[in-house]
C-alpha angles and dihedrals in degrees: 000000000000117000117214118225117195102171123080086207092065112127094235092051093047091048094050092047092050091059090077085081122072094220090060093045088053094045096049098031086228136120141175131252111192132190135043098268094050093046092050088058093043095053091051090056132074094247114130112252117204099189146321129239122196143160126238089251093076099044095097097044108116093219090052090049088056090049091051090051091056092043088053090054089051089049090236119163118241122202125194118209137173120268090250091057093043091053089058089058101038122091096196131091094227107027119199092215102249135084142161130221107215139179115249116246108230106205123183131211089246090062095059116108110241102186134113096022099299125205118225131185122217120200109201110202097320111176106188116088092207093054093049093046093047093049090051089053090051092046088054091049094054096043102253113179093220148346117229115203114196129216118282091035126125116282109271091210098052110119096246092051093047091050092047091058089062090211099314086111086077096050108042122065106245125190118196137194093027117168122220089245093054092046094051091046089054092048093050094044094055098034093240119171109240112212121180133190111242143141095226118139090250095053117112130216108273095239089058092057124092115237098169099098124069100299142180116197117201123210116190141216116300092244107022102033123211118352120255094245091059093042089054091048096047120115091201134018117206137187139183112242117228132193101192133070097271112119095209146343126254107269094241091052091047090050092053092051094050096040092054091050088054088048091052093050094046094048093051096043 
């Protein structure tokens, strides 16, 4: 059954609208996933869904009908609101008329599977939500065992970041707010090869590096690159050679290039 809400002062509406702000996401441990594609991925996962809000415009969409069927099996409440109320909650320019409020999953480094030479991605103070989301999608595509997001990085659960993952958020273990000390302790404990992207004189071209052992690849801040503490700790520094006049690649593009080389090596080994 779908319950109709007509008041913008309703508690569920006010809660969902408040999640646009990071402080409220942190206080409640909740966030929003909006749009049909994202929600399809969310409902297939084991993430805890609090409730769904939709408009009447999506009720006859066959994909939404399938979503409602799964939400019914999960005994998840669905609330229908007017477009005017929905627009107060939505964070998109052209909302699709359906969103979920979900609990954050708080993973820890200790929960990551470190067997069979895993590949991990480390994001070192990345600030652009689109870059972070795209890298998470690529990590999912190449079978990474986890994405480690270090402190001072963009909020994983901000609406733009969530959308940019295109649902991979719900399928790849992601650890947030990781300190350099904790990361290096994890690397040492499990004998993981730490490789960082850098333009140092001792860096090697990425396709000459070996990614077949247990490996963590670090991608750095869009402007500053990888932090000194991780550069100093790296077993190998790698770079992508370029022939043109471009000084560098977008970090998400660079990540895709390097991750697919690691995928090629691992598949053929």
